[in-house]
N, C-alpha and C positions, 0 to 999 in steps of 0.2 A: 531481766537477762541472767543474773545469778541464778534465779529460782529454774530457770529452764537449763541452767547448763548441770545445776544439782540433780534435777529430775531426769535428763539425759544420760549422767553418768549412773545413776541408780539403775536404769533401764538397762542400760551396756552391762552394769555389774552382772544383773539377773542373767541376761543372755548369756553372757560368758560362764557362769555358773553351771546353767543347762548344759551346754556346749561341752564342757569338760566335765561332766558328771559330777559336779559338786552340788550340795544341798543349798537349795536357796538361800535360807535363814540361818545358816549356821554362824556362829561366832565364836571363837576363831575357827576359822574353816581345817578340816582336815587336810592332811597331806595330798597331793596329788596320787592315785593310785593305778593308773592304767586299768581302771576296771572295764574296759569295754570288753566284751568277750563274744563273738559270733555262733550261731548254729551250724555254720560251717567248721571251724575250730572243734567245737564239741563231737562233731561227727566225722572225724578223722581219729577219733578213739576206739577201737574195737569195742562193741557192746555186749555184755553176756546176758541169757536170757534172763527175763525175771526184773530186768531195771528199764524203767520208763525215762525216754529221753528227757521228758517234760520236767524230772527232778531236775534237771543240769541247772535251771534258773531258778529255782527255789531256796531261797537264802536260809540260814537258820536264824531263831526268834534272836531279838535285841537281848543283848546281855543284863540281865537284872543287878548287876554289881559295879555296871558303869555308874560312875560319878565325877565329881568334878574335882580337878587336882589343886592342891594348896596353892595359896598365892606365893609364899616362899618357894614352892617346886618351880613356879612358873618365874618366878624372878633369877634361880638359877638357870632354867633352862636358858633364858633369854641372855643370861650373861655369857655361858659357855658358847652358846650359838653365836652370838655377836663380836667374839673374839677368840677366834680359833687359833691367832697366834700365841696368844699365854696361854692355853691349857692342853693346848695337843700334845700327845695322840689322846687325851682324853676328852670325851665326846658327851654331848647334851644325855643320852641314854644311860652313861657309865654312872652318871650321879643316881640316878632310881635303881640302884642294886644294893642287895645287901652282899657286902664283900664277905669271903671267907677270912675269918679273922688271922687263921693260922698264913694263910697267902698275903694278907695284907701286913703281917709283922707292925712295925711301926711305919706309918703311913708316910713320914719324910724319909725314911731308908728304900721305900718301894720306888724303883723308877718309873713307873705307871701313875700310881695312885699320889704320888707327890704333885702331880700336875693339877689335883682338883682344886676347885674354889674353897677349899678350907672346911668343907663339910662331908660327911660320908656315913652310909650306914654299914653297919657290921652284925654278923651271927657268929656263934662258935659252932662249928661243926661236931657233930656228935662221938666222931671218933679220932677228932684233932689231926684228919687228914688234910692237906692243901688244897687238895681238889674236891669238888670243881671250884673254881675262883671265886662265883657268886652265886647266887640264888636271887631271883626277882623278889622285889619288896612284896608281901603278901595282901590282899584285900586292899589295892591300889588302882586308881588311875592316874597315868602319868600324864605330863604334857606332850608326851611325844606322841599317845596315844595308846600305849598298854594296858590292857584291863587283867587284873590277875585274880585269881580265887584265894580259898584261905589257906591254902600252901605255896603261894607264889606260882603256882603255874598259868598259863596265858587260859584265859577262858572264862567259864561261867562257874560258879560254886562247886563244888563234890557233893553229892550226895550221902550224905552222912547220919544215920547209920546206912549201908549201902542196901536199896531195894532189893528183894527177892526177884527173880527171874530177870534180873540185869547181865547182859555179857559186857565187860568191861575191855576198854580197847586204851592202850598207853601208846603214843607216838612219840619217840626220842629219837634225837637228833641237835642239829646246830641250828644257824639262821635259816636255813633253808627249812627247818622243821616249824621253829616258833615264827618264822615268817616276818617281813620290815612289822615295827609296830603299828605305824599309823594305816596298814590295810585292815579292813573292817574285820576281816576273818582271815584264820589261818585253815591249811588244808584239812587237818582234825576235825573241826569246827562243821566243815561242809559234810564229811564224811559221816559224823553222827546224826546228822539232820538226815542226809540220804539213806541211811541203814534203818532209822526208824521208819522213814517212809515205805521203807521196802517189806519193814516188818508187819506193817499195818496192811499195805496190799495182800500178803500172804495171810492176813488174819492171824499170826504168831502172838502167842501171850509173852513176849519178849521184850524188855528194853534195852537199847544199845546207849553206852556211855562210851563218848572218845573224849583222851583227856590228852593234852600237849607240855609234854617235859621239855621242849626243846629250849635251848637257849643260844646266844651267840657266841662266837669265838670258842669252840671249847672243842676238844678233841674224844678219840674213841675211849681214852682213858679216864675222862670226865664222864663221858657216857655211862662207861660202867659203874664208876660211884654213884652217879645219880640214881642207875638202875637199885642198888644194893640198899641205899638209905631213905630215896625217896619213892622209889617205884613200887617195889617187893611189899614194903606195908600195903598197898592198895590192894593185892592180890589181884592183879588183871588177869583176864583169861589170854589176852594176846598182847604182845608187845612190838612195834612195828619200827624198825631201825632203819633211818634214812639219814646218810652223812657219807660225801666222799670226796671232800674238796680240803678241810683244814689240815690235814695230814699229806698233802699231795705234793710232795715237796720234791719238786725238780732238779735239786743238786744231787739227788740220789743216782739219778742216769747221766749226769753231766758231769764226769771226773775233771775236766777242765776248766771247770766254773769253781768260784768260791763255795766251801759247803757248807757257811754260814748264812748262806742266801745275800751278802750283801754284793748283790749286782747292780752296776749302775745300769739305770734302767732311763727311758726317754721320760721328757717332763713336759708337763704343759704348764703356759703361763697361768699364776692363780690371779683370777678376776675376783675381788671380793664387791660386790656391790655396796653401794651406800648403807648405813645403818638404817635409815628410815625406809629405805626400800626392803630391806630385811624385813622390818618390823610389819610393813605394810602387808606381806606377804601371808602373814599368819591371818588377815583378816578380809582379805580383796583378791578375787579371782582377775580383775585389771591388772593390778600390781604384780601378780605372778608372769602376766604377758609382757609387760612389761621388762621383766628380768629376764625372761624368756628370750625376748628379742636383743635386749644387749647382750646375752650371750652368744645368740645367733652371728651377731654383725661381728664379733670377734674369732668366730671358729675357722679353723683353715684344715679339720679334719676331712680325711679322705675316706670313702666308705670301703676301701679295700683294705686288704691286711697290709701292713705297715713293712717296709724294707727292715730286715734283721740280719745279724751277721751269721756267719757258719759257725757251727757247732759240731761236737760230736755227741750222739745219745748212744750210751751203752747199756744194752741191759747182760743180766748174769749170763755167761756162757753155758749154754745148753739148757737154758729155760726155755718152754714153750709157750710161746706167747697167746696161741690160739687155745691151749688147754693146759694152764698154769700150774704146775703142783703146789698145792697149797701148804703141804710139807716145808717146801725149801725154804730154810733159812736166810736166803740171799733176797727174798722178795724185795723190790725195791717201792719206792712211794710209802714209806713206812706202813707197806700192807702187813709186815710181821706183826708189828704192835697191834694194828687193828684187829688182826684174826687171834691174837692172845687176849685182846678185852673183849672180843666176840664169844670166846672160850669161858670167860669169866662171866658174862650176861648169861648164857645159856645155862652155866652152873646155878647159879644163884634163881634163874626161873624155874629151871627143874626142880628147884626144892621146895617151890611153893605149887605145883603142877601147872604153870603156865609157859605158854609157847612163844617162840621168836618167830617171827618174818623178817626177811631180808631184804632188802631193795636195791636195786642198780641206780647209779647216779647220774643224772642228766646234766648234760652241757648243751649251751648255745653256742655250737661251733661245727664247722664242717670246712674242710679244704676247698678254697676258692671262694670262700663266703663274701658275700659284699652286702654291706648294709647301708641304710640312711644314715648319713654323718650327724644328723641333726638327733631326728627321734629315737634313734639307737647309739647315741654318742655313748653311753656309758656301758654297754658290752664292746663297743669298739675300743675304749678305753682300758676296761679290763682285759680284753685279748691280746692288747698290744702291750700295755705298760705293766698291768699284775701279772700274768703270765709272762713276761719276757725272759730269755730271747725267743720261745718254743713255737716255732712254726704253728701253722693251724694244721696242718695234717699230722704233725707229731701228738699234738695237744689230742687228737681225735684217736690217734694210735695209744697214748697212756690211758687215754679214759676207757675205750674198749679193754685194754687187758685189765684195768683195773674193778671193772665190771664182770670179765670171765673168771675172777680170781673170787669175787662174791659171789657167783654165781657157783663155783665147784664148791666153796664152803657151804653152800647151801644144801648143795645136792649130798656132800660127804653126811654132812649131819641130818638130812632130812628134814629140812625148814622149809616152808611155803618161800619161794621166790617171787618179789613183786616187780617185775622189769619195766619201771619207769622208765629208764633210758630208751628201750624199744618203741614204748607206745607213744611217750609224749611228742605231741607235734613241733617240729624242729622250725617254729615260727618266732622271730625276733621280737614280733608284737606281745609275746606272752612271757618276755623276760627283761626284768631292770639291767642285769649285767649278767657276765656270763654263766651264773648258776642259779641266780635268784629271781623270782618269778614277779612279774605284776601280778594285780589284783586277780586280772581276769588267767593269769598264767597258774596261779595258785589253784582257783577253782576247777582248772583243765586238770592240773596233776591230781588233786583229790578225786575227780574222775576216772583217772586211770587208775589211781589206789583201788576206787569200788569196784573195780571189775574183777579183780584180785579176790577183795576180801569176800563177795559174796559166795563163791564157789566153796571157799574155804569153810565159812560159817554154814552155808548147807550141809557139809559134810559130817561139822561136829553137833548139830542140830539132830541130824538123820541118824548118827550113833548114841545120841543122849548123853556125849560129853560136856556140850552145853547146854542150856546155861547151868553151871556147877553149883551145887550146894553151899549156901555160904556154912565156914564154921560157926560155932556155940559163940566162940570170942573174936573177934576182929581185932589186928592192931588198931591203935590210934593214928589218926592221920597224922603225916609229917610235919606237924607246924611248927613255928618258929618266931621269935620274938627278937627282930632287928633292934640294935640299937644305934641311936643318932651320938656321931662324934663330931666336935670341933678341934681344928690344928691348924697348926701357921709354920709352914719350912722356910726357913731363912733363906735358904738358897735358891727358892723356887723364882 
């Protein structure tokens, strides 16, 4: 009887793993990724000449630098994950970062880092600047799933020395560039694979290297510093900028709301599953189904937009929303700061003969949007809690305005403009929340960007400007050596 139950459980586990797109024999399991994507979703993206639709389902090769995370890291991950009330807002992924020592200061005096479980990694920034606040640990495989190369960027090792006839593209941005750590690939990794397929199909004697310098929770000011200190030494041919959320500061257009962002938002009851179930979900697809079922029975979400109070949205007087003046110092949503930082990035790249491409930013929102309250729970919560009290119609209005500013900036400075917001399918199954993509959505967004890069690359190949000859001496890679510290805060 017991043997029969065990056998049935094993079979059921295997079936659920297959249905959920999880590896049958993996222990622990990777996080769910929403990896299913269809040819119909692919075909919503306009295709440029020379690109085969068959490439869309081609994955990059397995990462040769993927390893096993140390047991100490596994224990720290479990401790933080299982006790969110003790460590929040510090999250499990925050433990596996090398924090800027100037930003960190004395950890017990840092309102965020003092919540860590007594262990941190630090690095010393070359110019003693407090930005960016962190780098990913180099040559690491974390319990969250992130795999980094020798300079702490997500993805495979960087070829050093750089091979001849290599076109190097670096993608910069925040969480929507690095992508969720548990996803199998980020969008630059797909693009690198597809560009090399394209080169092979054209019998081109060039190789493409697509590198990901993104990281979560950073701003344009952080990105500008990353470009200066980490990207420029790699002498890329092209840098692609994709970010539009972390400075999307709604109080700048709401004069009647607190300008420090302390808005009383709707809340949902926090239902913490028992510890044994949280542990089991790392190893069992069946346990994940149980956890999901418990969440479903407690859900009272409606798929429509939630009721919101009236408010006054005020744009600067005389500002043309359809054709904004990029020199207007009154640009809301911190766009004045973003454009200043883009100027810095352009100047740094011009100094090494590199080019900047600017992208529009895609949101999963439209007026009248109705979502599945279970399958799209996090989109619903993000739009109605994270962006509270903004109505969907005003999120659309402001996102379009921001993207018009990006478009005009690109036109003014003769930069390639990648219109992700226009060409990304507005399909909630491709989004984890209002801005982040599922694994399938990451693939589709990469496919969108590919269609813009191919014509740009063809022009450079035709005029002989790419691939560029390598200088006699290349700067060293911006490697670093993080140090581990232990501390104990009395008031934690």
